[in-house]
Backbone as JSON Lines, residues from 0, in Angstrom:
{"i":0,"aa":"M","n":[5.97,-22.01,27.3],"ca":[7.14,-21.32,26.78],"c":[7.06,-19.85,27.17]}
{"i":1,"aa":"R","n":[8.09,-19.36,27.73],"ca":[8.14,-17.99,28.18],"c":[8.66,-17.08,27.06]}
{"i":2,"aa":"I","n":[8.01,-15.9,26.93],"ca":[8.4,-14.96,25.88],"c":[9.43,-14.01,26.45]}
{"i":3,"aa":"A","n":[10.55,-13.93,25.76],"ca":[11.63,-13.05,26.2],"c":[11.3,-11.62,25.81]}
{"i":4,"aa":"P","n":[11.74,-10.67,26.63],"ca":[11.49,-9.26,26.31],"c":[12.07,-8.85,24.96]}
{"i":5,"aa":"S","n":[13.08,-9.58,24.48],"ca":[13.67,-9.22,23.19],"c":[12.74,-9.55,22.03]}
{"i":6,"aa":"D","n":[11.71,-10.42,22.29],"ca":[10.75,-10.76,21.23],"c":[9.76,-9.63,20.97]}
{"i":7,"aa":"Y","n":[9.63,-8.68,21.89],"ca":[8.69,-7.57,21.72],"c":[9.36,-6.45,20.94]}
{"i":8,"aa":"R","n":[8.63,-5.93,19.99],"ca":[9.13,-4.81,19.19],"c":[8.05,-3.73,19.16]}
{"i":9,"aa":"P","n":[8.4,-2.49,18.9],"ca":[7.38,-1.46,18.79],"c":[6.6,-1.63,17.48]}
{"i":10,"aa":"C","n":[5.29,-1.41,17.57],"ca":[4.42,-1.5,16.39],"c":[4.81,-0.4,15.41]}
{"i":11,"aa":"A","n":[4.87,-0.75,14.14],"ca":[5.28,0.22,13.11],"c":[4.24,1.32,12.94]}
{"i":12,"aa":"D","n":[2.99,1.06,13.33],"ca":[1.94,2.06,13.13],"c":[1.66,2.89,14.37]}
{"i":13,"aa":"C","n":[1.42,2.2,15.52],"ca":[1.0,2.94,16.72],"c":[2.11,3.07,17.76]}
{"i":14,"aa":"G","n":[3.19,2.3,17.67],"ca":[4.3,2.41,18.6],"c":[4.2,1.55,19.84]}
{"i":15,"aa":"D","n":[3.06,0.87,20.08],"ca":[2.93,-0.03,21.22],"c":[3.84,-1.24,21.05]}
{"i":16,"aa":"L","n":[4.25,-1.81,22.19],"ca":[5.06,-3.02,22.12],"c":[4.19,-4.2,21.71]}
{"i":17,"aa":"C","n":[4.65,-4.97,20.74],"ca":[3.92,-6.14,20.27],"c":[4.91,-7.24,19.94]}
{"i":18,"aa":"R","n":[4.4,-8.45,19.84],"ca":[5.25,-9.6,19.56],"c":[5.21,-9.9,18.06]}
{"i":19,"aa":"G","n":[5.6,-8.98,17.26],"ca":[5.58,-9.17,15.82],"c":[6.84,-9.83,15.32]}
{"i":20,"aa":"R","n":[6.69,-10.73,14.39],"ca":[7.84,-11.42,13.82],"c":[8.17,-10.86,12.44]}
{"i":21,"aa":"A","n":[7.16,-10.29,11.8],"ca":[7.39,-9.73,10.47],"c":[7.99,-8.34,10.6]}
{"i":22,"aa":"V","n":[8.64,-7.9,9.57],"ca":[9.2,-6.55,9.55],"c":[8.44,-5.78,8.48]}
{"i":23,"aa":"P","n":[7.83,-4.68,8.72],"ca":[7.71,-4.02,10.0],"c":[6.68,-4.71,10.89]}
{"i":24,"aa":"S","n":[6.92,-4.71,12.18],"ca":[6.02,-5.35,13.14],"c":[4.78,-4.5,13.34]}
{"i":25,"aa":"R","n":[3.64,-5.17,13.46],"ca":[2.38,-4.48,13.73],"c":[1.66,-5.23,14.83]}
{"i":26,"aa":"C","n":[0.99,-4.47,15.72],"ca":[0.16,-5.12,16.73],"c":[-1.1,-5.68,16.04]}
{"i":27,"aa":"R","n":[-1.89,-6.47,16.77],"ca":[-3.05,-7.11,16.15],"c":[-4.04,-6.11,15.58]}
{"i":28,"aa":"G","n":[-4.34,-5.06,16.33],"ca":[-5.3,-4.06,15.85],"c":[-4.81,-3.36,14.6]}
{"i":29,"aa":"C","n":[-3.54,-2.98,14.57],"ca":[-2.99,-2.3,13.41],"c":[-2.88,-3.25,12.22]}
{"i":30,"aa":"W","n":[-2.59,-4.52,12.5],"ca":[-2.49,-5.5,11.42],"c":[-3.85,-5.71,10.75]}
{"i":31,"aa":"R","n":[-4.91,-5.79,11.56],"ca":[-6.25,-5.94,10.99],"c":[-6.65,-4.74,10.16]}
{"i":32,"aa":"T","n":[-6.32,-3.55,10.66],"ca":[-6.61,-2.33,9.91],"c":[-5.84,-2.33,8.6]}
{"i":33,"aa":"H","n":[-4.56,-2.7,8.65],"ca":[-3.71,-2.75,7.46],"c":[-4.28,-3.74,6.45]}
{"i":34,"aa":"R","n":[-4.68,-4.93,6.93],"ca":[-5.22,-5.96,6.05],"c":[-6.52,-5.5,5.41]}
{"i":35,"aa":"R","n":[-7.36,-4.81,6.18],"ca":[-8.62,-4.31,5.65],"c":[-8.37,-3.27,4.56]}
{"i":36,"aa":"L","n":[-7.39,-2.37,4.79],"ca":[-7.08,-1.34,3.79],"c":[-6.51,-1.95,2.52]}
{"i":37,"aa":"V","n":[-5.63,-2.95,2.68],"ca":[-5.06,-3.63,1.51],"c":[-6.17,-4.37,0.77]}
{"i":38,"aa":"S","n":[-7.07,-5.02,1.53],"ca":[-8.19,-5.74,0.94],"c":[-9.11,-4.78,0.19]}
{"i":39,"aa":"Q","n":[-9.37,-3.59,0.76],"ca":[-10.22,-2.6,0.11],"c":[-9.59,-2.12,-1.19]}
{"i":40,"aa":"A","n":[-8.27,-1.9,-1.19],"ca":[-7.58,-1.47,-2.4],"c":[-7.65,-2.56,-3.47]}
{"i":41,"aa":"A","n":[-7.53,-3.82,-3.06],"ca":[-7.62,-4.92,-4.01],"c":[-9.03,-5.01,-4.59]}
{"i":42,"aa":"Q","n":[-10.05,-4.82,-3.76],"ca":[-11.43,-4.84,-4.25],"c":[-11.68,-3.71,-5.24]}
{"i":43,"aa":"D","n":[-11.16,-2.54,-4.92],"ca":[-11.34,-1.39,-5.82],"c":[-10.7,-1.65,-7.18]}
{"i":44,"aa":"S","n":[-9.49,-2.2,-7.17],"ca":[-8.82,-2.47,-8.46],"c":[-9.54,-3.58,-9.22]}
{"i":45,"aa":"R","n":[-10.05,-4.6,-8.51],"ca":[-10.83,-5.66,-9.17],"c":[-12.09,-5.07,-9.8]}
{"i":46,"aa":"F","n":[-12.76,-4.19,-9.05],"ca":[-13.98,-3.57,-9.55],"c":[-13.69,-2.72,-10.79]}
{"i":47,"aa":"D","n":[-12.65,-1.89,-10.71],"ca":[-12.33,-0.99,-11.82],"c":[-11.9,-1.73,-13.08]}
{"i":48,"aa":"S","n":[-11.43,-2.96,-12.94],"ca":[-11.03,-3.72,-14.12],"c":[-12.21,-4.38,-14.83]}
{"i":49,"aa":"R","n":[-13.4,-4.28,-14.25],"ca":[-14.55,-5.01,-14.8],"c":[-15.62,-4.11,-15.43]}
{"i":50,"aa":"W","n":[-15.32,-2.86,-15.68],"ca":[-16.28,-2.02,-16.4],"c":[-15.56,-1.21,-17.46]}
{"i":51,"aa":"E","n":[-16.31,-0.86,-18.5],"ca":[-15.78,-0.04,-19.59],"c":[-16.73,1.12,-19.85]}
{"i":52,"aa":"P","n":[-16.19,2.3,-20.09],"ca":[-17.08,3.45,-20.36],"c":[-17.71,3.35,-21.75]}
{"i":53,"aa":"E","n":[-18.96,3.74,-21.84],"ca":[-19.66,3.8,-23.11],"c":[-19.68,5.27,-23.52]}
{"i":54,"aa":"P","n":[-19.02,5.63,-24.63],"ca":[-18.8,7.06,-24.92],"c":[-20.06,7.87,-25.21]}
{"i":55,"aa":"N","n":[-21.1,7.27,-25.77],"ca":[-22.28,8.05,-26.17],"c":[-23.17,8.41,-24.98]}
{"i":56,"aa":"S","n":[-23.4,7.47,-24.08],"ca":[-24.34,7.71,-22.99],"c":[-23.67,8.05,-21.67]}
{"i":57,"aa":"G","n":[-22.37,7.78,-21.54],"ca":[-21.68,8.01,-20.27],"c":[-21.82,6.87,-19.3]}
{"i":58,"aa":"C","n":[-22.47,5.78,-19.71],"ca":[-22.63,4.61,-18.83],"c":[-21.29,3.91,-18.66]}
{"i":59,"aa":"W","n":[-21.13,3.28,-17.51],"ca":[-20.01,2.39,-17.27],"c":[-20.58,0.98,-17.37]}
{"i":60,"aa":"L","n":[-20.38,0.33,-18.51],"ca":[-20.97,-0.98,-18.75],"c":[-20.14,-2.07,-18.1]}
{"i":61,"aa":"W","n":[-20.81,-2.93,-17.35],"ca":[-20.16,-4.0,-16.6],"c":[-19.77,-5.11,-17.56]}
{"i":62,"aa":"T","n":[-18.49,-5.51,-17.51],"ca":[-18.0,-6.59,-18.37],"c":[-17.87,-7.9,-17.61]}
{"i":63,"aa":"G","n":[-18.1,-7.86,-16.31],"ca":[-18.07,-9.07,-15.5],"c":[-19.38,-9.83,-15.6]}
{"i":64,"aa":"L","n":[-19.67,-10.61,-14.58],"ca":[-20.87,-11.44,-14.56],"c":[-22.12,-10.58,-14.45]}
{"i":65,"aa":"V","n":[-23.1,-10.88,-15.31],"ca":[-24.4,-10.21,-15.27],"c":[-25.45,-11.27,-15.0]}
{"i":66,"aa":"W","n":[-26.27,-11.05,-14.0],"ca":[-27.32,-12.0,-13.65],"c":[-28.42,-12.0,-14.7]}
{"i":67,"aa":"P","n":[-29.27,-13.05,-14.74],"ca":[-30.33,-13.1,-15.75],"c":[-31.3,-11.92,-15.71]}
{"i":68,"aa":"N","n":[-31.43,-11.25,-14.55],"ca":[-32.31,-10.08,-14.49],"c":[-31.66,-8.82,-15.06]}
{"i":69,"aa":"G","n":[-30.42,-8.92,-15.54],"ca":[-29.75,-7.81,-16.2],"c":[-28.84,-6.99,-15.32]}
{"i":70,"aa":"Y","n":[-28.81,-7.26,-14.01],"ca":[-27.99,-6.48,-13.09],"c":[-26.59,-7.09,-12.95]}
{"i":71,"aa":"A","n":[-25.6,-6.21,-12.8],"ca":[-24.21,-6.63,-12.67],"c":[-23.97,-7.24,-11.29]}
{"i":72,"aa":"H","n":[-23.09,-8.23,-11.24],"ca":[-22.82,-8.99,-10.02],"c":[-21.35,-8.84,-9.66]}
{"i":73,"aa":"F","n":[-21.07,-8.68,-8.37],"ca":[-19.7,-8.52,-7.9],"c":[-19.57,-9.22,-6.56]}
{"i":74,"aa":"T","n":[-18.4,-9.83,-6.31],"ca":[-18.17,-10.53,-5.06],"c":[-17.23,-9.71,-4.18]}
{"i":75,"aa":"V","n":[-17.67,-9.44,-2.95],"ca":[-16.86,-8.73,-1.97],"c":[-16.6,-9.71,-0.84]}
{"i":76,"aa":"G","n":[-15.36,-10.18,-0.75],"ca":[-15.06,-11.22,0.23],"c":[-15.81,-12.48,-0.15]}
{"i":77,"aa":"R","n":[-16.71,-12.91,0.72],"ca":[-17.55,-14.07,0.42],"c":[-19.0,-13.68,0.18]}
{"i":78,"aa":"T","n":[-19.25,-12.4,0.01],"ca":[-20.6,-11.89,-0.15],"c":[-20.84,-11.49,-1.6]}
{"i":79,"aa":"H","n":[-21.98,-11.88,-2.15],"ca":[-22.37,-11.48,-3.5],"c":[-23.2,-10.21,-3.4]}
{"i":80,"aa":"V","n":[-22.82,-9.19,-4.16],"ca":[-23.53,-7.91,-4.13],"c":[-23.8,-7.46,-5.56]}
{"i":81,"aa":"Y","n":[-24.77,-6.55,-5.69],"ca":[-24.99,-5.91,-6.97],"c":[-23.87,-4.89,-7.17]}
{"i":82,"aa":"A","n":[-23.28,-4.89,-8.37],"ca":[-22.14,-4.02,-8.65],"c":[-22.52,-2.54,-8.6]}
{"i":83,"aa":"H","n":[-23.74,-2.19,-9.0],"ca":[-24.12,-0.77,-8.97],"c":[-24.24,-0.28,-7.52]}
{"i":84,"aa":"R","n":[-24.65,-1.14,-6.6],"ca":[-24.72,-0.76,-5.19],"c":[-23.31,-0.56,-4.62]}
{"i":85,"aa":"F","n":[-22.39,-1.47,-4.97],"ca":[-21.0,-1.36,-4.53],"c":[-20.39,-0.06,-5.05]}
{"i":86,"aa":"S","n":[-20.64,0.25,-6.32],"ca":[-20.1,1.46,-6.94],"c":[-20.62,2.72,-6.25]}
{"i":87,"aa":"Y","n":[-21.91,2.75,-5.96],"ca":[-22.5,3.93,-5.31],"c":[-21.95,4.1,-3.9]}
{"i":88,"aa":"E","n":[-21.9,3.02,-3.14],"ca":[-21.41,3.12,-1.76],"c":[-19.93,3.45,-1.71]}
{"i":89,"aa":"R","n":[-19.16,3.0,-2.7],"ca":[-17.73,3.28,-2.73],"c":[-17.46,4.75,-3.05]}
{"i":90,"aa":"S","n":[-18.24,5.34,-3.96],"ca":[-17.93,6.69,-4.4],"c":[-18.77,7.77,-3.72]}
{"i":91,"aa":"R","n":[-19.94,7.44,-3.22],"ca":[-20.8,8.44,-2.6],"c":[-20.88,8.23,-1.08]}
{"i":92,"aa":"S","n":[-21.85,7.44,-0.67],"ca":[-22.08,7.18,0.75],"c":[-22.94,5.93,0.84]}
{"i":93,"aa":"P","n":[-23.11,5.39,2.03],"ca":[-24.01,4.23,2.16],"c":[-25.43,4.59,1.71]}
{"i":94,"aa":"I","n":[-26.12,3.6,1.17],"ca":[-27.49,3.81,0.71],"c":[-28.38,3.93,1.94]}
{"i":95,"aa":"P","n":[-29.17,5.0,2.05],"ca":[-30.02,5.17,3.24],"c":[-31.01,4.02,3.4]}
{"i":96,"aa":"A","n":[-31.33,3.7,4.63],"ca":[-32.26,2.61,4.92],"c":[-33.62,2.92,4.32]}
{"i":97,"aa":"G","n":[-34.25,1.92,3.74],"ca":[-35.57,2.08,3.15],"c":[-35.56,2.6,1.73]}
{"i":98,"aa":"L","n":[-34.38,2.89,1.17],"ca":[-34.29,3.39,-0.2],"c":[-33.58,2.37,-1.08]}
{"i":99,"aa":"S","n":[-33.87,2.42,-2.36],"ca":[-33.18,1.58,-3.33],"c":[-32.61,2.49,-4.41]}
{"i":100,"aa":"L","n":[-31.68,1.96,-5.2],"ca":[-31.04,2.77,-6.23],"c":[-31.81,2.68,-7.53]}
{"i":101,"aa":"D","n":[-32.05,3.82,-8.15],"ca":[-32.73,3.88,-9.43],"c":[-31.7,4.22,-10.5]}
{"i":102,"aa":"H","n":[-31.68,3.43,-11.58],"ca":[-30.81,3.72,-12.72],"c":[-31.49,4.81,-13.55]}
{"i":103,"aa":"L","n":[-30.96,6.01,-13.53],"ca":[-31.54,7.11,-14.29],"c":[-31.38,6.88,-15.79]}
{"i":104,"aa":"C","n":[-30.35,6.12,-16.17],"ca":[-30.08,5.86,-17.58],"c":[-30.9,4.68,-18.11]}
{"i":105,"aa":"R","n":[-31.58,3.93,-17.22],"ca":[-32.38,2.76,-17.55],"c":[-31.56,1.59,-18.1]}
{"i":106,"aa":"V","n":[-30.24,1.58,-17.87],"ca":[-29.39,0.47,-18.27],"c":[-29.01,-0.28,-17.0]}
{"i":107,"aa":"R","n":[-29.5,-1.51,-16.86],"ca":[-29.33,-2.24,-15.61],"c":[-27.88,-2.63,-15.32]}
{"i":108,"aa":"C","n":[-27.07,-2.82,-16.36],"ca":[-25.68,-3.22,-16.11],"c":[-24.74,-2.02,-16.04]}
{"i":109,"aa":"C","n":[-25.28,-0.81,-15.92],"ca":[-24.46,0.4,-15.75],"c":[-24.08,0.54,-14.28]}
{"i":110,"aa":"V","n":[-22.8,0.82,-14.01],"ca":[-22.32,0.98,-12.64],"c":[-21.79,2.39,-12.38]}
{"i":111,"aa":"N","n":[-22.13,3.34,-13.23],"ca":[-21.71,4.73,-13.05],"c":[-22.5,5.34,-11.89]}
{"i":112,"aa":"P","n":[-21.82,5.77,-10.81],"ca":[-22.55,6.33,-9.68],"c":[-23.3,7.62,-10.0]}
{"i":113,"aa":"D","n":[-22.91,8.32,-11.07],"ca":[-23.63,9.53,-11.48],"c":[-25.0,9.2,-12.08]}
{"i":114,"aa":"H","n":[-25.18,7.95,-12.51],"ca":[-26.45,7.53,-13.1],"c":[-27.36,6.86,-12.08]}
{"i":115,"aa":"L","n":[-26.99,6.89,-10.82],"ca":[-27.77,6.22,-9.77],"c":[-28.32,7.25,-8.79]}
{"i":116,"aa":"E","n":[-29.55,7.02,-8.36],"ca":[-30.18,7.92,-7.39],"c":[-30.94,7.09,-6.37]}
{"i":117,"aa":"P","n":[-30.72,7.34,-5.07],"ca":[-31.5,6.61,-4.07],"c":[-32.93,7.15,-3.99]}
{"i":118,"aa":"V","n":[-33.9,6.27,-4.18],"ca":[-35.32,6.62,-4.12],"c":[-36.07,5.51,-3.39]}
{"i":119,"aa":"T","n":[-37.32,5.77,-3.06],"ca":[-38.14,4.72,-2.44],"c":[-38.45,3.65,-3.48]}
{"i":120,"aa":"Q","n":[-38.81,2.47,-3.01],"ca":[-39.13,1.38,-3.93],"c":[-40.34,1.74,-4.8]}
{"i":121,"aa":"R","n":[-41.3,2.44,-4.23],"ca":[-42.49,2.86,-4.99],"c":[-42.1,3.79,-6.12]}
{"i":122,"aa":"E","n":[-41.27,4.79,-5.81],"ca":[-40.82,5.74,-6.83],"c":[-40.02,5.03,-7.92]}
{"i":123,"aa":"N","n":[-39.18,4.08,-7.53],"ca":[-38.38,3.32,-8.48],"c":[-39.28,2.52,-9.41]}
{"i":124,"aa":"T","n":[-40.31,1.89,-8.86],"ca":[-41.24,1.11,-9.68],"c":[-42.01,2.0,-10.64]}
{"i":125,"aa":"L","n":[-42.49,3.15,-10.15],"ca":[-43.29,4.03,-10.99],"c":[-42.47,4.7,-12.09]}
{"i":126,"aa":"R","n":[-41.17,4.82,-11.91],"ca":[-40.31,5.39,-12.96],"c":[-40.02,4.39,-14.07]}
{"i":127,"aa":"G","n":[-40.27,3.11,-13.81],"ca":[-39.93,2.07,-14.77],"c":[-40.95,1.9,-15.87]}
{"i":128,"aa":"N","n":[-40.83,0.79,-16.6],"ca":[-41.72,0.49,-17.72],"c":[-42.53,-0.78,-17.48]}
{"i":129,"aa":"S","n":[-42.74,-1.13,-16.24],"ca":[-43.52,-2.32,-15.92],"c":[-45.01,-2.04,-16.14]}
{"i":130,"aa":"P","n":[-45.84,-3.09,-16.23],"ca":[-47.29,-2.86,-16.39],"c":[-47.87,-2.0,-15.27]}
{"i":131,"aa":"V","n":[-47.37,-2.15,-14.06],"ca":[-47.86,-1.35,-12.94],"c":[-47.55,0.13,-13.17]}
{"i":132,"aa":"A","n":[-46.34,0.42,-13.62],"ca":[-45.95,1.81,-13.86],"c":[-46.74,2.41,-15.01]}
{"i":133,"aa":"I","n":[-46.97,1.62,-16.06],"ca":[-47.73,2.12,-17.21],"c":[-49.16,2.45,-16.8]}
{"i":134,"aa":"Q","n":[-49.77,1.57,-16.0],"ca":[-51.14,1.83,-15.56],"c":[-51.21,3.04,-14.62]}
{"i":135,"aa":"A","n":[-50.2,3.21,-13.78],"ca":[-50.19,4.35,-12.86],"c":[-50.07,5.68,-13.6]}
{"i":136,"aa":"R","n":[-49.39,5.67,-14.75],"ca":[-49.24,6.9,-15.54],"c":[-50.46,7.18,-16.42]}
{"i":137,"aa":"Q","n":[-51.35,6.21,-16.56],"ca":[-52.51,6.35,-17.41],"c":[-53.45,7.42,-16.89]}
{"i":138,"aa":"T","n":[-53.93,8.3,-17.77],"ca":[-54.86,9.36,-17.35],"c":[-56.25,9.14,-17.92]}
{"i":139,"aa":"T","n":[-56.38,8.29,-18.96],"ca":[-57.69,7.97,-19.53],"c":[-57.81,6.47,-19.72]}
{"i":140,"aa":"C","n":[-59.05,5.99,-19.75],"ca":[-59.28,4.57,-20.03],"c":[-59.22,4.35,-21.54]}
{"i":141,"aa":"K","n":[-59.41,3.11,-21.99],"ca":[-59.29,2.83,-23.42],"c":[-60.42,3.46,-24.24]}
{"i":142,"aa":"R","n":[-61.52,3.86,-23.58],"ca":[-62.61,4.53,-24.28],"c":[-62.52,6.05,-24.18]}
{"i":143,"aa":"G","n":[-61.49,6.55,-23.49],"ca":[-61.26,7.99,-23.43],"c":[-61.82,8.69,-22.21]}
{"i":144,"aa":"H","n":[-62.4,7.96,-21.27],"ca":[-62.92,8.58,-20.05],"c":[-61.76,8.92,-19.12]}
{"i":145,"aa":"S","n":[-61.9,10.0,-18.38],"ca":[-60.83,10.48,-17.5],"c":[-60.68,9.58,-16.26]}
{"i":146,"aa":"L","n":[-59.45,9.22,-15.96],"ca":[-59.15,8.48,-14.74],"c":[-58.65,9.42,-13.64]}
{"i":147,"aa":"T","n":[-58.49,10.69,-13.96],"ca":[-58.05,11.65,-12.94],"c":[-59.23,12.25,-12.19]}
{"i":148,"aa":"D","n":[-60.43,12.13,-12.74],"ca":[-61.65,12.62,-12.08],"c":[-62.04,11.65,-10.97]}
{"i":149,"aa":"P","n":[-62.06,12.08,-9.71],"ca":[-62.38,11.15,-8.62],"c":[-63.8,10.6,-8.7]}
{"i":150,"aa":"C","n":[-64.73,11.32,-9.35],"ca":[-66.1,10.82,-9.48],"c":[-66.18,9.65,-10.47]}
{"i":151,"aa":"N","n":[-65.25,9.57,-11.39],"ca":[-65.26,8.52,-12.4],"c":[-64.33,7.37,-12.04]}
{"i":152,"aa":"L","n":[-63.64,7.46,-10.92],"ca":[-62.65,6.45,-10.56],"c":[-63.26,5.42,-9.63]}
{"i":153,"aa":"L","n":[-63.11,4.16,-9.99],"ca":[-63.63,3.06,-9.19],"c":[-62.42,2.25,-8.73]}
{"i":154,"aa":"K","n":[-62.13,2.26,-7.42],"ca":[-60.98,1.54,-6.9],"c":[-61.45,0.21,-6.32]}
{"i":155,"aa":"S","n":[-60.71,-0.83,-6.61],"ca":[-61.04,-2.14,-6.06],"c":[-59.76,-2.81,-5.57]}
{"i":156,"aa":"Y","n":[-59.93,-3.91,-4.89],"ca":[-58.78,-4.64,-4.34],"c":[-58.03,-5.33,-5.45]}
{"i":157,"aa":"P","n":[-56.76,-5.43,-5.48],"ca":[-55.77,-4.71,-4.67],"c":[-55.26,-3.5,-5.43]}
{"i":158,"aa":"N","n":[-55.74,-2.36,-5.1],"ca":[-55.32,-1.07,-5.66],"c":[-55.44,-1.03,-7.18]}
{"i":159,"aa":"I","n":[-56.56,-1.51,-7.69],"ca":[-56.79,-1.48,-9.14],"c":[-57.72,-0.31,-9.43]}
{"i":160,"aa":"R","n":[-57.3,0.52,-10.39],"ca":[-58.13,1.65,-10.8],"c":[-58.96,1.24,-12.01]}
{"i":161,"aa":"R","n":[-60.24,1.53,-11.96],"ca":[-61.12,1.23,-13.08],"c":[-61.98,2.45,-13.37]}
{"i":162,"aa":"C","n":[-62.4,2.53,-14.61],"ca":[-63.28,3.61,-15.04],"c":[-64.72,3.25,-14.63]}
{"i":163,"aa":"R","n":[-65.34,4.11,-13.87],"ca":[-66.71,3.87,-13.39],"c":[-67.7,3.84,-14.55]}
{"i":164,"aa":"E","n":[-67.54,4.71,-15.53],"ca":[-68.45,4.77,-16.68],"c":[-68.35,3.48,-17.52]}
{"i":165,"aa":"C","n":[-67.13,3.0,-17.76],"ca":[-66.95,1.76,-18.52],"c":[-67.52,0.58,-17.74]}
{"i":166,"aa":"H","n":[-67.34,0.59,-16.43],"ca":[-67.89,-0.48,-15.59],"c":[-69.42,-0.46,-15.66]}
{"i":167,"aa":"R","n":[-70.04,0.72,-15.64],"ca":[-71.49,0.83,-15.75],"c":[-71.97,0.29,-17.09]}
{"i":168,"aa":"L","n":[-71.26,0.63,-18.18],"ca":[-71.63,0.13,-19.51],"c":[-71.5,-1.39,-19.59]}
{"i":169,"aa":"R","n":[-70.44,-1.95,-19.0],"ca":[-70.26,-3.41,-18.99],"c":[-71.38,-4.1,-18.23]}
{"i":170,"aa":"M","n":[-71.74,-3.55,-17.08],"ca":[-72.8,-4.16,-16.27],"c":[-74.15,-4.06,-16.97]}
{"i":171,"aa":"A","n":[-74.41,-2.95,-17.68],"ca":[-75.67,-2.81,-18.42],"c":[-75.74,-3.83,-19.56]}
{"i":172,"aa":"A","n":[-74.64,-4.02,-20.28],"ca":[-74.6,-5.0,-21.36],"c":[-74.76,-6.41,-20.81]}
{"i":173,"aa":"R","n":[-74.18,-6.67,-19.68],"ca":[-74.31,-7.98,-19.04],"c":[-75.75,-8.23,-18.61]}
{"i":174,"aa":"Y","n":[-76.39,-7.22,-18.09],"ca":[-77.78,-7.33,-17.64],"c":[-78.69,-7.64,-18.82]}
{"i":175,"aa":"V","n":[-78.49,-6.92,-19.94],"ca":[-79.29,-7.11,-21.14],"c":[-79.06,-8.51,-21.7]}
{"i":176,"aa":"H","n":[-77.82,-8.96,-21.66],"ca":[-77.47,-10.28,-22.2],"c":[-78.13,-11.39,-21.39]}
{"i":177,"aa":"R","n":[-78.24,-11.24,-20.1],"ca":[-78.81,-12.28,-19.24],"c":[-80.34,-12.3,-19.3]}
{"i":178,"aa":"R","n":[-80.96,-11.15,-19.55],"ca":[-82.43,-11.08,-19.59],"c":[-82.85,-10.45,-20.92]}
{"i":179,"aa":"P","n":[-82.88,-11.26,-21.94],"ca":[-83.21,-10.69,-23.27],"c":[-84.62,-10.08,-23.35]}
{"i":180,"aa":"G","n":[-85.56,-10.61,-22.59],"ca":[-86.92,-10.07,-22.64],"c":[-87.03,-8.68,-22.03]}
{"i":181,"aa":"M","n":[-86.15,-8.35,-21.1],"ca":[-86.18,-7.06,-20.43],"c":[-85.76,-5.93,-21.38]}
{"i":182,"aa":"A","n":[-84.89,-6.24,-22.34],"ca":[-84.44,-5.22,-23.27],"c":[-85.58,-4.78,-24.17]}
{"i":183,"aa":"Q","n":[-86.51,-5.69,-24.5],"ca":[-87.62,-5.32,-25.38],"c":[-88.63,-4.43,-24.66]}
{"i":184,"aa":"C","n":[-88.76,-4.63,-23.34],"ca":[-89.73,-3.82,-22.59],"c":[-89.29,-2.37,-22.45]}
{"i":185,"aa":"A","n":[-88.02,-2.14,-22.46],"ca":[-87.53,-0.79,-22.23],"c":[-87.66,0.05,-23.42]}
């Protein structure tokens, strides 16, 4: 089938001749751009309808789906994303490679971009309340010996810090327990 010159119309956006049937006519490139912009506006309105501000803390609490780990979930097209990541990238900039977002407010379902900061995974873990973070912040052992003194620090695999003095006391007690006759000689 031959296309008649009357079927070509100028593109409403760029002015190039295109075979558009809809009014206003758009060429393929302009139509894709238009569809992407309309889709982005629809995503933004969907996102904005799923959070509510919390007046005391300033958090934007997610009212949509929350995963069992406590983080908000949002669907962009056919892709599942964390809502706090979508919020940050929408209002600030893309998250730099190698960094993750830290919730400064410590509320996992908060999507307020002002409460998010890109940091390394190590920094994010150490700022939290996990057993690893608690041990990393520890400055003394349970008996009060300093863990900041390099002479008293005993490192073992995998990156476990132990008190050298407590370890020495444990080994001495173990030695005495295994050889009861040796304790009497001393």
